[in-house]
C-alpha positions as CSV (number, residue, x, y, z in Angstrom):
1,M,-21.5,-16.8,37.9
2,G,-21.4,-16.4,34.1
3,K,-20.8,-19.0,31.5
4,C,-19.4,-18.7,28.0
5,P,-21.8,-20.1,25.4
6,N,-18.9,-21.1,23.2
7,C,-16.3,-22.8,25.4
8,G,-18.4,-23.4,28.6
9,K,-16.0,-21.6,30.8
10,K,-17.6,-20.3,34.0
11,A,-16.4,-17.2,36.0
12,F,-17.7,-14.4,38.1
13,G,-18.4,-11.4,36.0
14,M,-17.9,-13.4,32.8
15,R,-17.9,-11.0,29.9
16,T,-18.5,-12.2,26.3
17,F,-17.7,-10.6,23.0
18,K,-18.9,-11.1,19.4
19,C,-16.4,-12.5,16.9
20,K,-15.7,-9.5,14.6
21,N,-15.7,-11.8,11.6
22,C,-18.6,-14.2,12.1
23,G,-20.5,-12.9,15.1
24,K,-20.1,-16.0,17.3
25,E,-20.4,-15.2,21.0
26,I,-17.1,-15.9,22.8
27,C,-15.1,-15.0,25.9
28,H,-11.5,-13.8,26.5
29,Y,-10.6,-17.5,27.3
30,C,-11.6,-19.0,24.0
31,G,-11.4,-16.0,21.7
32,I,-8.3,-14.6,19.9
33,Y,-7.6,-11.0,21.1
34,L,-6.7,-8.6,18.3
35,F,-6.6,-5.1,19.6
36,K,-8.4,-2.4,21.5
37,L,-10.2,0.7,20.3
38,Y,-10.0,3.9,22.3
39,W,-12.9,6.4,21.8
40,D,-11.7,10.0,22.3
41,K,-15.0,11.4,23.6
42,P,-15.8,9.9,26.1
43,I,-12.8,7.7,26.7
44,K,-14.0,4.1,26.4
45,I,-12.4,0.8,25.5
46,D,-13.8,-1.7,23.0
47,L,-12.0,-5.0,22.7
48,W,-11.9,-6.8,19.4
49,Y,-11.8,-10.6,19.3
50,V,-12.2,-13.3,16.7
51,C,-13.3,-16.9,17.5
52,S,-10.8,-19.0,15.6
53,E,-7.8,-19.2,13.4
54,K,-10.1,-19.3,10.3
55,C,-11.8,-16.1,11.3
56,F,-8.5,-14.5,12.1
57,E,-7.3,-15.3,8.6
58,E,-10.5,-14.0,7.0
59,F,-10.5,-10.9,9.1
60,T,-6.8,-10.2,8.3
61,N,-7.5,-10.7,4.5
62,Q,-10.2,-8.1,4.7
63,L,-7.8,-5.6,6.3
64,E,-5.0,-6.4,3.8
65,K,-7.3,-6.0,0.9
66,H,-8.4,-2.5,2.0
67,I,-4.9,-1.4,2.9
68,S,-3.8,-2.4,-0.6
69,S,-6.2,0.1,-2.0
70,I,-4.9,3.0,0.2
71,D,-2.2,5.4,-1.1
72,V,0.6,4.7,1.3
73,G,3.1,6.9,-0.5
74,L,6.8,6.3,-1.3
75,S,8.5,6.3,2.1
76,E,8.8,3.0,3.9
77,T,9.4,4.9,7.2
78,L,6.4,7.2,6.9
79,A,4.2,4.4,5.8
80,T,5.0,2.0,8.7
81,A,4.6,4.9,11.2
82,S,1.2,5.7,9.7
83,L,0.0,2.1,10.0
84,P,-2.6,3.0,12.8
85,I,-4.1,5.6,10.4
86,F,-4.2,3.1,7.5
87,L,-5.7,0.5,9.8
88,K,-8.5,3.0,10.9
89,Q,-9.3,3.5,7.2
90,A,-9.4,-0.2,6.6
91,L,-11.6,-0.9,9.6
92,L,-14.2,1.7,8.3
93,A,-14.2,-0.2,5.0
94,L,-14.9,-3.7,6.6
95,E,-17.6,-5.7,4.8
96,R,-19.1,-7.6,7.8
97,K,-20.3,-4.5,9.7
98,E,-23.2,-6.4,11.4
99,Y,-20.6,-7.9,13.8
100,L,-18.8,-4.7,14.7
101,G,-21.2,-3.4,17.4
102,E,-23.4,-0.4,17.9
103,E,-20.5,1.7,19.2
104,F,-18.6,1.2,16.0
105,S,-21.6,2.4,13.9
106,K,-21.2,5.7,15.6
107,I,-17.7,6.0,14.1
108,E,-19.0,5.5,10.6
109,S,-21.7,8.2,11.1
110,G,-19.0,10.6,12.3
111,Q,-20.2,10.9,15.8
112,K,-17.0,9.5,17.3
113,Q,-13.3,9.4,16.7
114,F,-11.1,6.5,17.7
115,R,-7.6,5.1,17.8
116,V,-6.3,1.5,17.5
117,E,-3.8,0.0,20.0
118,F,-2.1,-3.4,19.8
119,G,-0.5,-5.1,22.7
120,P,-1.8,-6.4,26.0
121,L,-5.0,-5.0,27.5
122,K,-4.3,-2.4,30.3
123,V,-7.2,-1.0,32.3
124,G,-5.9,1.4,34.9
125,P,-3.0,-0.2,36.8
126,I,-4.0,-3.7,35.8
127,T,-2.6,-5.4,32.7
128,V,-4.5,-8.4,31.5
129,E,-2.7,-10.9,29.2
130,P,-5.3,-12.6,26.9
131,V,-5.2,-16.4,26.8
132,K,-4.9,-16.2,23.0
133,S,-3.5,-13.1,21.3
134,G,-3.2,-12.5,17.6
135,G,-2.6,-8.7,17.8
136,E,1.2,-8.8,17.3
137,T,0.9,-11.2,14.4
138,L,-1.8,-9.0,12.8
139,R,0.4,-5.9,13.2
140,R,3.3,-7.7,11.5
141,I,1.1,-8.9,8.6
142,L,-0.3,-5.4,8.1
143,E,3.2,-3.8,8.3
144,K,4.4,-6.2,5.6
145,R,1.4,-5.4,3.4
146,V,2.2,-1.6,3.8
147,R,5.8,-2.2,2.9
148,L,4.9,-4.2,-0.2
149,K,2.6,-1.4,-1.3
150,V,5.4,1.1,-0.9
151,A,7.7,-1.1,-3.0
152,Q,5.0,-1.3,-5.7
153,N,4.7,2.5,-5.7
154,L,8.5,2.9,-5.9
155,I,8.6,0.6,-9.0
156,R,5.8,2.7,-10.6
157,V,7.9,5.9,-10.3
158,G,11.1,4.1,-11.4
159,N,13.0,3.9,-8.1
160,F,13.9,0.2,-8.6
161,E,16.8,0.0,-6.2
162,A,14.7,1.3,-3.2
163,A,12.0,-1.2,-4.0
164,A,14.5,-4.0,-4.2
165,R,15.9,-3.1,-0.8
166,I,12.4,-3.3,0.7
167,Y,11.9,-6.8,-0.8
168,E,15.3,-7.8,0.7
169,K,14.2,-6.6,4.2
170,L,11.1,-8.7,3.9
171,G,13.1,-11.8,2.8
172,L,11.7,-11.8,-0.7
173,Y,15.0,-12.2,-2.4
174,D,13.7,-13.5,-5.7
175,E,11.5,-10.4,-6.0
176,A,14.4,-8.2,-5.2
177,G,16.4,-10.0,-8.0
178,K,13.6,-9.6,-10.5
179,V,13.3,-5.9,-9.8
180,R,17.0,-5.3,-10.3
181,A,17.0,-7.4,-13.5
182,S,14.1,-5.4,-14.9
183,Y,16.0,-2.2,-14.1
184,R,19.1,-3.5,-16.0
185,E,16.9,-4.4,-19.0
186,I,15.4,-0.9,-19.0
187,K,18.9,0.7,-18.8
188,I,20.1,-1.4,-21.7
189,K,16.9,-0.6,-23.7
190,K,17.3,3.1,-23.1
191,T,20.9,3.0,-24.2
192,E,19.9,1.2,-27.4
193,I,17.1,3.7,-28.0
194,T,19.5,6.7,-27.5
195,V,21.9,5.2,-30.0
196,D,18.9,4.7,-32.4
197,L,17.8,8.3,-31.8
198,N,21.2,9.6,-32.8
199,K,20.9,7.8,-36.1
200,L,17.4,9.1,-36.7
201,V,18.4,12.7,-36.0
202,Q,21.3,12.3,-38.4
203,Q,18.9,11.0,-41.1
204,I,16.8,14.2,-40.6
205,R,19.9,16.4,-41.0
206,E,20.9,14.6,-44.2
207,S,17.4,14.7,-45.7
208,G,16.8,18.3,-44.8
209,I,13.2,17.7,-43.7
210,V,11.5,19.4,-40.8
211,L,9.2,17.4,-38.4
212,V,6.9,18.6,-35.6
213,Y,6.6,16.5,-32.5
214,S,3.9,17.3,-29.9
215,C,4.9,17.0,-26.2
216,P,2.6,14.3,-24.7
217,N,2.5,16.3,-21.4
218,C,1.6,19.9,-22.5
219,G,1.0,19.6,-26.3
220,G,3.8,22.0,-27.1
221,K,5.1,21.8,-30.7
222,L,8.8,20.8,-30.9
223,Q,10.4,21.5,-34.3
224,I,12.9,18.9,-35.4
225,S,15.2,20.0,-38.2
226,K,18.9,19.8,-39.3
227,E,19.8,22.2,-36.4
228,T,18.3,19.8,-33.7
229,T,20.5,17.9,-31.4
230,V,19.7,14.8,-29.4
231,G,20.3,16.7,-26.2
232,S,17.7,19.2,-27.0
233,L,15.1,16.4,-27.4
234,K,15.4,15.2,-23.8
235,V,13.3,17.9,-22.2
236,C,10.3,19.8,-23.4
237,P,11.2,23.5,-23.7
238,Y,7.6,24.6,-22.9
239,C,6.7,22.6,-19.7
240,G,10.1,21.2,-18.7
241,S,9.0,17.6,-18.5
242,E,11.3,14.8,-19.6
243,L,10.4,13.4,-23.0
244,E,10.2,9.7,-23.4
245,V,12.9,8.7,-25.9
246,M,11.2,5.5,-26.9
247,K,8.0,7.3,-28.0
248,L,10.1,10.0,-29.7
249,A,12.1,7.4,-31.6
250,D,9.0,5.6,-32.7
251,F,7.6,8.9,-34.0
252,L,10.8,9.6,-36.0
253,K,10.9,6.1,-37.4
254,T,7.3,6.4,-38.6
255,A,7.9,9.8,-40.2
256,L,11.1,8.7,-42.0
257,S,9.7,5.4,-43.3
């Protein structure tokens, strides 16, 4: 007859676990079950528990922090499908490694590979439902974190509408509105700059001067004279990259002042 040192529960074959956040010894009656790890060679199951809601929150925060530093790309579908891979990377970056067990240290040294699986514990034909389970909650939190990171990446590359749709799916309606409002402001600003650029090119034609603008991407020299059109200033003829009209307009304003 075994006894849990945390909750005092007695049972035959009582198995205890260490809380993966604080190291407290717990059992599957009092601990919050997170997920299981499968070792590839040889196949073995390691069960991960935390001892309390506080440790669950702290452990989740650690995972969220590390997932936020991972490049999850620009596709919401691919990113959510790759959550197990991102979770593996986050687990390897956990700070409180002293509570993760000897088996997990073999992963860090490259001796073992593993995969993460949420859901109820199934060993052979027997499915064991933990008394307290936080696995599904953890999975949803991490999926949301991945989607938020994708939205941030989409904003970085200028795909504002796709980012706004992700915020809408997550119920972050104010954020979706802010992204769309920012996009409208950028469009208005670009229109104003294009109009401004037309006037500046016209001034160059009238003055008869010749200016040389260096492409910020490749350093190629673009000659701007009375023959130059605004359309020819949109793309660098050397590297094919799109020229930023705001920087170009600032250059012309400075040169003509």
